Residue, then its C-alpha position, 0 to 999 in steps of 0.5 A: m414437730a414433724e418435718k413439713k412434707k415436700i411436694t413432689h408433683k406439680i399442680l397445673v393451673p389453666t390460664k385464659d390464654g390456653g397455657y398453664v402455671d405451677f400452682n406453687d409459683l402463684s401469689e398467696e392471694q391467687k392460691q386462696y381464691i382458687r381454693k374458695q373457687v374449687f370449694t364452692r364448686f365441690a360444695d355445689s355439687y355436693m348440695a345438688q346431689l341432696g336436692y339443694t340449689r344455690e339461688q344468688d341475687e344481687t345483695v343475698e345468696a340463698v340456699s333452697q331446696k327443690 
């Protein structure tokens, strides 16, 4: 099996108090939350380029075309 590559650079995540923390020092739940946020922002940006917007309601989240 291939050996897992070691991460040689730090990924710094901004904190609410204005500082930074190393991504690798976070718990797995915090990492998953950040990954989900990043993916959602990427997806929204890509969908916006295609002319779609996300409409969020209290109960339903829908995607509509402009």
